[in-house]
N, CA and C atoms as an extended XYZ file, in Angstrom:
435
Properties=species:S:1:pos:R:3:atomname:S:1:resname:S:1:resid:I:1 pbc="F F F"
N        -9.379      -17.527       13.639 N   MET     1
C        -9.883      -16.586       12.652 CA  MET     1
C        -9.295      -16.940       11.286 C   MET     1
N       -10.143      -16.940       10.293 N   LEU     2
C        -9.716      -17.267        8.939 CA  LEU     2
C        -9.545      -15.984        8.134 C   LEU     2
N        -8.425      -15.876        7.452 N   PHE     3
C        -8.150      -14.717        6.616 CA  PHE     3
C        -8.292      -15.130        5.152 C   PHE     3
N        -9.352      -14.681        4.516 N   THR     4
C        -9.606      -15.023        3.121 CA  THR     4
C        -8.975      -14.018        2.180 C   THR     4
N        -9.111      -12.729        2.516 N   ASN     5
C        -8.610      -11.646        1.669 CA  ASN     5
C        -7.638      -10.783        2.469 C   ASN     5
N        -6.402      -10.748        2.019 N   ILE     6
C        -5.355       -9.979        2.694 CA  ILE     6
C        -4.956       -8.812        1.803 C   ILE     6
N        -4.886       -7.644        2.408 N   LEU     7
C        -4.470       -6.438        1.701 CA  LEU     7
C        -3.083       -6.023        2.176 C   LEU     7
N        -2.216       -5.717        1.222 N   VAL     8
C        -0.878       -5.211        1.531 CA  VAL     8
C        -0.703       -3.865        0.851 C   VAL     8
N        -0.779       -2.764        1.607 N   PRO     9
C        -0.443       -1.457        1.029 CA  PRO     9
C         1.071       -1.422        0.804 C   PRO     9
N         1.489       -1.072       -0.400 N   TYR    10
C         2.906       -1.155       -0.749 CA  TYR    10
C         3.417        0.191       -1.231 C   TYR    10
N         4.475        0.695       -0.566 N   ASP    11
C         5.040        1.996       -0.944 CA  ASP    11
C         6.483        1.902       -1.426 C   ASP    11
N         6.970        0.683       -1.622 N   GLY    12
C         8.330        0.507       -2.125 CA  GLY    12
C         9.397        0.501       -1.048 C   GLY    12
N         9.037        0.715        0.202 N   SER    13
C        10.018        0.739        1.287 CA  SER    13
C        10.419       -0.677        1.694 C   SER    13
N        11.519       -0.779        2.431 N   SER    14
C        11.958       -2.090        2.911 CA  SER    14
C        10.940       -2.678        3.893 C   SER    14
N        10.289       -1.828        4.683 N   ASN    15
C         9.267       -2.319        5.608 CA  ASN    15
C         8.051       -2.853        4.855 C   ASN    15
N         7.690       -2.220        3.761 N   ALA    16
C         6.568       -2.699        2.943 CA  ALA    16
C         6.929       -4.030        2.286 C   ALA    16
N         8.177       -4.178        1.862 N   LEU    17
C         8.631       -5.440        1.287 CA  LEU    17
C         8.564       -6.551        2.329 C   LEU    17
N         9.013       -6.248        3.529 N   HIS    18
C         8.953       -7.234        4.623 CA  HIS    18
C         7.492       -7.595        4.921 C   HIS    18
N         6.602       -6.606        4.927 N   ALA    19
C         5.179       -6.855        5.158 CA  ALA    19
C         4.614       -7.765        4.070 C   ALA    19
N         5.035       -7.555        2.836 N   PHE    20
C         4.590       -8.397        1.726 CA  PHE    20
C         5.013       -9.850        1.950 C   PHE    20
N         6.245      -10.051        2.373 N   LYS    21
C         6.745      -11.412        2.619 CA  LYS    21
C         5.983      -12.076        3.767 C   LYS    21
N         5.675      -11.317        4.800 N   VAL    22
C         4.874      -11.850        5.914 CA  VAL    22
C         3.478      -12.212        5.423 C   VAL    22
N         2.903      -11.348        4.603 N   ALA    23
C         1.572      -11.618        4.041 CA  ALA    23
C         1.583      -12.887        3.194 C   ALA    23
N         2.649      -13.124        2.456 N   LEU    24
C         2.768      -14.359        1.674 CA  LEU    24
C         2.722      -15.582        2.584 C   LEU    24
N         3.443      -15.510        3.693 N   ASP    25
C         3.451      -16.628        4.650 CA  ASP    25
C         2.057      -16.879        5.226 C   ASP    25
N         1.388      -15.821        5.601 N   ILE    26
C         0.042      -15.944        6.165 CA  ILE    26
C        -0.920      -16.491        5.107 C   ILE    26
N        -0.819      -15.967        3.897 N   ALA    27
C        -1.703      -16.395        2.812 CA  ALA    27
C        -1.508      -17.871        2.498 C   ALA    27
N        -0.287      -18.314        2.551 N   LYS    28
C        -0.012      -19.724        2.280 CA  LYS    28
C        -0.649      -20.601        3.363 C   LYS    28
N        -0.532      -20.162        4.601 N   LYS    29
C        -1.091      -20.931        5.724 CA  LYS    29
C        -2.613      -21.012        5.652 C   LYS    29
N        -3.263      -19.905        5.309 N   TYR    30
C        -4.732      -19.845        5.318 CA  TYR    30
C        -5.352      -19.990        3.931 C   TYR    30
N        -4.538      -20.239        2.913 N   ASP    31
C        -5.014      -20.331        1.532 CA  ASP    31
C        -5.799      -19.064        1.160 C   ASP    31
N        -5.175      -17.921        1.428 N   SER    32
C        -5.807      -16.615        1.232 CA  SER    32
C        -5.416      -15.990       -0.094 C   SER    32
N        -6.188      -14.998       -0.477 N   LYS    33
C        -5.864      -14.176       -1.643 CA  LYS    33
C        -5.186      -12.902       -1.149 C   LYS    33
N        -4.148      -12.496       -1.854 N   ILE    34
C        -3.439      -11.257       -1.505 CA  ILE    34
C        -3.719      -10.210       -2.580 C   ILE    34
N        -4.042       -9.021       -2.116 N   THR    35
C        -4.149       -7.873       -3.008 CA  THR    35
C        -3.153       -6.832       -2.526 C   THR    35
N        -2.337       -6.363       -3.424 N   LEU    36
C        -1.347       -5.346       -3.111 CA  LEU    36
C        -1.815       -4.031       -3.733 C   LEU    36
N        -1.821       -2.973       -2.926 N   VAL    37
C        -2.262       -1.664       -3.402 CA  VAL    37
C        -1.142       -0.650       -3.222 C   VAL    37
N        -0.875        0.086       -4.290 N   THR    38
C         0.058        1.202       -4.220 CA  THR    38
C        -0.713        2.470       -4.541 C   THR    38
N        -0.600        3.445       -3.673 N   CYS    39
C        -1.303        4.715       -3.862 CA  CYS    39
C        -0.320        5.789       -4.314 C   CYS    39
N        -0.698        6.487       -5.358 N   LEU    40
C         0.057        7.652       -5.801 CA  LEU    40
C        -0.722        8.867       -5.352 C   LEU    40
N        -0.126        9.647       -4.495 N   GLU    41
C        -0.831       10.786       -3.931 CA  GLU    41
C        -0.767       11.983       -4.864 C   GLU    41
N        -1.947       12.531       -5.141 N   LEU    42
C        -2.030       13.757       -5.934 CA  LEU    42
C        -1.624       14.925       -5.055 C   LEU    42
N        -0.752       15.739       -5.574 N   GLU    43
C        -0.389       16.950       -4.838 CA  GLU    43
C        -1.329       18.063       -5.264 C   GLU    43
N        -1.917       18.696       -4.270 N   LEU    44
C        -2.789       19.828       -4.578 CA  LEU    44
C        -1.906       21.065       -4.694 C   LEU    44
N        -1.969       21.713       -5.828 N   ARG    45
C        -1.110       22.879       -6.052 CA  ARG    45
C        -1.972       24.085       -6.364 C   ARG    45
N        -1.576       25.174       -5.798 N   ALA    46
C        -2.315       26.413       -6.026 CA  ALA    46
C        -1.975       26.960       -7.410 C   ALA    46
N        -2.902       27.661       -8.041 N   PRO    47
C        -2.671       28.166       -9.396 CA  PRO    47
C        -1.483       29.125       -9.497 C   PRO    47
N        -1.134       29.817       -8.428 N   TRP    48
C        -0.040       30.788       -8.517 CA  TRP    48
C         1.331       30.113       -8.625 C   TRP    48
N         1.393       28.787       -8.427 N   TYR    49
C         2.661       28.090       -8.610 CA  TYR    49
C         2.925       27.785      -10.077 C   TYR    49
N         1.975       28.062      -10.923 N   GLY    50
C         2.171       27.806      -12.342 CA  GLY    50
C         2.208       26.320      -12.666 C   GLY    50
N         1.380       25.551      -12.016 N   TYR    51
C         1.344       24.107      -12.230 CA  TYR    51
C         0.904       23.793      -13.655 C   TYR    51
N         1.669       22.985      -14.333 N   ASP    52
C         1.360       22.555      -15.692 CA  ASP    52
C         0.897       21.105      -15.616 C   ASP    52
N        -0.359       20.833      -15.972 N   SER    53
C        -0.913       19.490      -15.844 CA  SER    53
C        -0.153       18.474      -16.690 C   SER    53
N         0.470       18.929      -17.779 N   ARG    54
C         1.250       18.007      -18.607 CA  ARG    54
C         2.446       17.465      -17.826 C   ARG    54
N         3.059       18.319      -17.009 N   VAL    55
C         4.189       17.890      -16.181 CA  VAL    55
C         3.704       16.869      -15.163 C   VAL    55
N         2.553       17.139      -14.543 N   GLY    56
C         1.982       16.212      -13.567 CA  GLY    56
C         1.700       14.854      -14.180 C   GLY    56
N         1.179       14.845      -15.395 N   LYS    57
C         0.894       13.576      -16.076 CA  LYS    57
C         2.183       12.827      -16.392 C   LYS    57
N         3.220       13.546      -16.758 N   THR    58
C         4.507       12.926      -17.051 CA  THR    58
C         5.094       12.290      -15.790 C   THR    58
N         5.036       13.010      -14.691 N   ILE    59
C         5.548       12.490      -13.411 CA  ILE    59
C         4.754       11.257      -13.000 C   ILE    59
N         3.435       11.313      -13.111 N   MET    60
C         2.577       10.201      -12.738 CA  MET    60
C         2.900        8.967      -13.594 C   MET    60
N         3.144        9.178      -14.882 N   LYS    61
C         3.474        8.073      -15.779 CA  LYS    61
C         4.797        7.424      -15.365 C   LYS    61
N         5.789        8.243      -15.026 N   LYS    62
C         7.087        7.717      -14.593 CA  LYS    62
C         6.954        6.957      -13.275 C   LYS    62
N         6.134        7.474      -12.362 N   GLN    63
C         5.918        6.780      -11.085 CA  GLN    63
C         5.257        5.424      -11.311 C   GLN    63
N         4.271        5.370      -12.187 N   LYS    64
C         3.593        4.102      -12.476 CA  LYS    64
C         4.563        3.090      -13.093 C   LYS    64
N         5.440        3.550      -13.982 N   GLU    65
C         6.438        2.663      -14.584 CA  GLU    65
C         7.386        2.120      -13.513 C   GLU    65
N         7.792        2.967      -12.578 N   SER    66
C         8.667        2.547      -11.484 CA  SER    66
C         7.973        1.510      -10.597 C   SER    66
N         6.714        1.749      -10.309 N   ILE    67
C         5.947        0.812       -9.473 CA  ILE    67
C         5.832       -0.537      -10.170 C   ILE    67
N         5.599       -0.519      -11.459 N   LYS    68
C         5.473       -1.778      -12.208 CA  LYS    68
C         6.768       -2.591      -12.142 C   LYS    68
N         7.922       -1.919      -12.122 N   LYS    69
C         9.195       -2.622      -11.964 CA  LYS    69
C         9.268       -3.293      -10.596 C   LYS    69
N         8.844       -2.565       -9.554 N   HIS    70
C         8.802       -3.141       -8.203 CA  HIS    70
C         7.879       -4.350       -8.173 C   HIS    70
N         6.726       -4.222       -8.815 N   LEU    71
C         5.747       -5.308       -8.806 CA  LEU    71
C         6.290       -6.558       -9.495 C   LEU    71
N         7.074       -6.373      -10.533 N   SER    72
C         7.642       -7.548      -11.206 CA  SER    72
C         8.630       -8.268      -10.285 C   SER    72
N         9.347       -7.514       -9.456 N   ARG    73
C        10.247       -8.141       -8.466 CA  ARG    73
C         9.441       -8.900       -7.417 C   ARG    73
N         8.319       -8.322       -7.011 N   LEU    74
C         7.465       -8.992       -6.024 CA  LEU    74
C         6.850      -10.266       -6.601 C   LEU    74
N         6.547      -10.251       -7.888 N   GLU    75
C         6.010      -11.451       -8.532 CA  GLU    75
C         7.016      -12.592       -8.481 C   GLU    75
N         8.301      -12.284       -8.641 N   LEU    76
C         9.342      -13.314       -8.541 CA  LEU    76
C         9.397      -13.896       -7.130 C   LEU    76
N         9.289      -13.029       -6.132 N   ILE    77
C         9.284      -13.490       -4.739 CA  ILE    77
C         8.072      -14.388       -4.495 C   ILE    77
N         6.928      -13.975       -4.988 N   ALA    78
C         5.701      -14.755       -4.802 CA  ALA    78
C         5.795      -16.112       -5.499 C   ALA    78
N         6.386      -16.139       -6.694 N   LYS    79
C         6.522      -17.406       -7.425 CA  LYS    79
C         7.383      -18.403       -6.659 C   LYS    79
N         8.411      -17.907       -5.967 N   LYS    80
C         9.275      -18.793       -5.186 CA  LYS    80
C         8.493      -19.489       -4.072 C   LYS    80
N         7.472      -18.825       -3.561 N   THR    81
C         6.648      -19.420       -2.503 CA  THR    81
C         5.400      -20.096       -3.072 C   THR    81
N         5.325      -20.137       -4.402 N   LYS    82
C         4.189      -20.738       -5.115 CA  LYS    82
C         2.877      -20.041       -4.775 C   LYS    82
N         2.962      -18.740       -4.630 N   MET    83
C         1.788      -17.914       -4.349 CA  MET    83
C         1.659      -16.875       -5.467 C   MET    83
N         0.512      -16.255       -5.522 N   SER    84
C         0.300      -15.165       -6.475 CA  SER    84
C        -0.466      -14.060       -5.762 C   SER    84
N        -0.560      -12.933       -6.423 N   PHE    85
C        -1.283      -11.807       -5.844 CA  PHE    85
C        -1.811      -10.927       -6.960 C   PHE    85
N        -2.817      -10.158       -6.627 N   ASN    86
C        -3.342       -9.136       -7.528 CA  ASN    86
C        -2.782       -7.801       -7.061 C   ASN    86
N        -2.628       -6.879       -7.989 N   SER    87
C        -2.124       -5.567       -7.589 CA  SER    87
C        -2.901       -4.467       -8.290 C   SER    87
N        -2.972       -3.334       -7.612 N   GLU    88
C        -3.618       -2.152       -8.171 CA  GLU    88
C        -2.808       -0.926       -7.819 C   GLU    88
N        -2.747        0.000       -8.769 N   ILE    89
C        -2.139        1.306       -8.542 CA  ILE    89
C        -3.284        2.304       -8.566 C   ILE    89
N        -3.429        3.042       -7.480 N   ILE    90
C        -4.548        3.971       -7.349 CA  ILE    90
C        -4.018        5.383       -7.143 C   ILE    90
N        -4.504        6.305       -7.941 N   VAL    91
C        -4.171        7.717       -7.758 CA  VAL    91
C        -5.139        8.260       -6.709 C   VAL    91
N        -4.595        8.941       -5.705 N   SER    92
C        -5.384        9.273       -4.533 CA  SER    92
C        -5.087       10.674       -4.005 C   SER    92
N        -6.095       11.277       -3.416 N   LYS    93
C        -5.885       12.544       -2.707 CA  LYS    93
C        -5.536       12.284       -1.250 C   LYS    93
N        -5.988       11.145       -0.721 N   SER    94
C        -5.701       10.763        0.658 CA  SER    94
C        -5.397        9.269        0.698 C   SER    94
N        -4.163        8.931        0.997 N   ILE    95
C        -3.754        7.535        1.011 CA  ILE    95
C        -4.528        6.752        2.065 C   ILE    95
N        -4.660        7.310        3.248 N   VAL    96
C        -5.390        6.623        4.318 CA  VAL    96
C        -6.815        6.328        3.882 C   VAL    96
N        -7.516        7.332        3.381 N   LYS    97
C        -8.910        7.153        2.956 CA  LYS    97
C        -9.008        6.120        1.835 C   LYS    97
N        -8.083        6.159        0.907 N   THR    98
C        -8.090        5.217       -0.202 CA  THR    98
C        -7.931        3.781        0.299 C   THR    98
N        -6.991        3.557        1.200 N   ILE    99
C        -6.769        2.211        1.738 CA  ILE    99
C        -7.987        1.748        2.536 C   ILE    99
N        -8.532        2.625        3.351 N   VAL   100
C        -9.714        2.283        4.159 CA  VAL   100
C       -10.897        1.948        3.251 C   VAL   100
N       -11.171        2.790        2.276 N   ASP   101
C       -12.288        2.546        1.353 CA  ASP   101
C       -12.071        1.268        0.544 C   ASP   101
N       -10.853        1.049        0.093 N   PHE   102
C       -10.529       -0.146       -0.678 CA  PHE   102
C       -10.770       -1.397        0.162 C   PHE   102
N       -10.328       -1.362        1.417 N   SER   103
C       -10.482       -2.541        2.280 CA  SER   103
C       -11.957       -2.855        2.541 C   SER   103
N       -12.768       -1.821        2.668 N   LYS   104
C       -14.204       -2.044        2.874 CA  LYS   104
C       -14.856       -2.605        1.617 C   LYS   104
N       -14.536       -2.032        0.471 N   SER   105
C       -15.176       -2.450       -0.780 CA  SER   105
C       -14.769       -3.857       -1.204 C   SER   105
N       -13.602       -4.307       -0.811 N   ARG   106
C       -13.112       -5.640       -1.201 CA  ARG   106
C       -13.274       -6.682       -0.097 C   ARG   106
N       -13.925       -6.299        0.990 N   LYS   107
C       -14.155       -7.216        2.124 CA  LYS   107
C       -12.848       -7.861        2.597 C   LYS   107
N       -11.888       -6.993        2.890 N   ILE   108
C       -10.572       -7.439        3.347 CA  ILE   108
C       -10.683       -7.930        4.792 C   ILE   108
N       -10.052       -9.078        5.073 N   ASP   109
C       -10.077       -9.681        6.413 CA  ASP   109
C        -8.862       -9.293        7.249 C   ASP   109
N        -7.777       -8.925        6.587 N   LEU   110
C        -6.531       -8.595        7.271 CA  LEU   110
C        -5.728       -7.637        6.409 C   LEU   110
N        -5.176       -6.609        7.040 N   ILE   111
C        -4.251       -5.701        6.355 CA  ILE   111
C        -2.880       -5.918        6.970 C   ILE   111
N        -1.902       -6.191        6.118 N   VAL   112
C        -0.520       -6.354        6.566 CA  VAL   112
C         0.259       -5.213        5.936 C   VAL   112
N         0.781       -4.328        6.789 N   MET   113
C         1.465       -3.156        6.243 CA  MET   113
C         2.711       -2.803        7.037 C   MET   113
N         3.655       -2.219        6.335 N   GLY   114
C         4.889       -1.781        6.958 CA  GLY   114
C         4.718       -0.427        7.621 C   GLY   114
N         5.546       -0.199        8.618 N   SER   115
C         5.555        1.095        9.297 CA  SER   115
C         6.963        1.657        9.226 C   SER   115
N         7.045        2.938        8.946 N   HIS   116
C         8.366        3.581        8.882 CA  HIS   116
C         8.923        3.868       10.266 C   HIS   116
N         8.082        3.816       11.274 N   GLY   117
C         8.548        4.023       12.633 CA  GLY   117
C         8.950        5.454       12.933 C   GLY   117
N         8.314        6.414       12.278 N   ARG   118
C         8.625        7.814       12.562 CA  ARG   118
C         8.169        8.145       13.973 C   ARG   118
N         8.941        8.987       14.628 N   LYS   119
C         8.632        9.347       16.008 CA  LYS   119
C         8.730       10.848       16.182 C   LYS   119
N         8.176       11.288       17.290 N   GLY   120
C         8.322       12.679       17.683 CA  GLY   120
C         7.808       13.664       16.661 C   GLY   120
N         8.633       14.673       16.376 N   PHE   121
C         8.244       15.780       15.510 CA  PHE   121
C         7.948       15.322       14.085 C   PHE   121
N         8.743       14.364       13.558 N   ASP   122
C         8.502       13.848       12.200 CA  ASP   122
C         7.110       13.250       12.079 C   ASP   122
N         6.703       12.474       13.090 N   LYS   123
C         5.380       11.845       13.056 CA  LYS   123
C         4.291       12.906       13.122 C   LYS   123
N         4.522       13.921       13.928 N   LEU   124
C         3.545       14.996       14.074 CA  LEU   124
C         3.369       15.748       12.762 C   LEU   124
N         4.474       16.044       12.083 N   LEU   125
C         4.405       16.781       10.827 CA  LEU   125
C         3.888       15.941        9.667 C   LEU   125
N         4.400       14.739        9.565 N   LEU   126
C         4.116       13.918        8.407 CA  LEU   126
C         2.863       13.068        8.566 C   LEU   126
N         2.422       12.860        9.802 N   GLY   127
C         1.293       11.972       10.022 CA  GLY   127
C         1.748       10.540        9.814 C   GLY   127
N         0.846        9.635        9.949 N   SER   128
C         1.195        8.244        9.783 CA  SER   128
C         0.079        7.523        9.057 C   SER   128
N         0.401        6.999        7.890 N   VAL   129
C        -0.583        6.235        7.130 CA  VAL   129
C        -0.976        4.995        7.921 C   VAL   129
N         0.003        4.307        8.480 N   THR   130
C        -0.278        3.102        9.253 CA  THR   130
C        -1.202        3.408       10.417 C   THR   130
N        -0.923        4.468       11.138 N   ASN   131
C        -1.752        4.857       12.275 CA  ASN   131
C        -3.167        5.197       11.813 C   ASN   131
N        -3.284        5.965       10.757 N   GLY   132
C        -4.600        6.349       10.245 CA  GLY   132
C        -5.411        5.150        9.802 C   GLY   132
N        -4.776        4.233        9.075 N   VAL   133
C        -5.476        3.041        8.604 CA  VAL   133
C        -5.903        2.177        9.786 C   VAL   133
N        -4.988        1.951       10.724 N   SER   134
C        -5.300        1.056       11.846 CA  SER   134
C        -6.448        1.570       12.708 C   SER   134
N        -6.633        2.886       12.750 N   HIS   135
C        -7.726        3.449       13.544 CA  HIS   135
C        -9.057        3.485       12.805 C   HIS   135
N        -9.025        3.401       11.485 N   LYS   136
C       -10.255        3.600       10.716 CA  LYS   136
C       -10.848        2.340       10.101 C   LYS   136
N       -10.108        1.250       10.078 N   VAL   137
C       -10.660        0.018        9.510 CA  VAL   137
C       -11.227       -0.867       10.614 C   VAL   137
N       -12.086       -1.788       10.224 N   LYS   138
C       -12.693       -2.687       11.200 CA  LYS   138
C       -12.002       -4.041       11.254 C   LYS   138
N       -11.180       -4.335       10.247 N   CYS   139
C       -10.483       -5.615       10.235 CA  CYS   139
C        -9.153       -5.481       10.992 C   CYS   139
N        -8.543       -6.614       11.351 N   PRO   140
C        -7.226       -6.562       11.998 CA  PRO   140
C        -6.163       -5.968       11.084 C   PRO   140
N        -5.203       -5.288       11.689 N   VAL   141
C        -4.073       -4.728       10.958 CA  VAL   141
C        -2.801       -5.240       11.612 C   VAL   141
N        -1.981       -5.907       10.823 N   LEU   142
C        -0.686       -6.387       11.296 CA  LEU   142
C         0.358       -5.398       10.809 C   LEU   142
N         1.034       -4.739       11.753 N   ILE   143
C         2.022       -3.716       11.429 CA  ILE   143
C         3.414       -4.318       11.521 C   ILE   143
N         4.143       -4.209       10.428 N   ILE   144
C         5.478       -4.793       10.333 CA  ILE   144
C         6.519       -3.678       10.354 C   ILE   144
N         7.507       -3.820       11.219 N   LYS   145
C         8.610       -2.846       11.297 CA  LYS   145
C         9.874       -3.473       10.797 C   LYS   145
């Protein structure tokens, strides 16, 4: 199987970093393109909490700046392997849906993503982005722990 387009969902975790490095190795072997996606989840807040949209915009701006710092570190790692990648930051209401829709629209052949390995009650409460993505996409998903 040939992997032309590889997607790496990136959340800044050590598992996501490891997944990125694995994706670099695979991309080098298959001469693939890597796209890295970071999703910023919108929090839905009820009006009685007194949500101020200006505060939300400020937080979102700071998060994007932080992500850009991470991306510059990843660019250094990619340069060492003589590879490159494209990246996108997407504001999302549902991370799973965003990753699934993105992979379909970009004709992704392989998704390489990290898993936090949550178990038991934590997994039940928090859900699992990796689990949701792996069940909803049609391409292979390589889960890195």
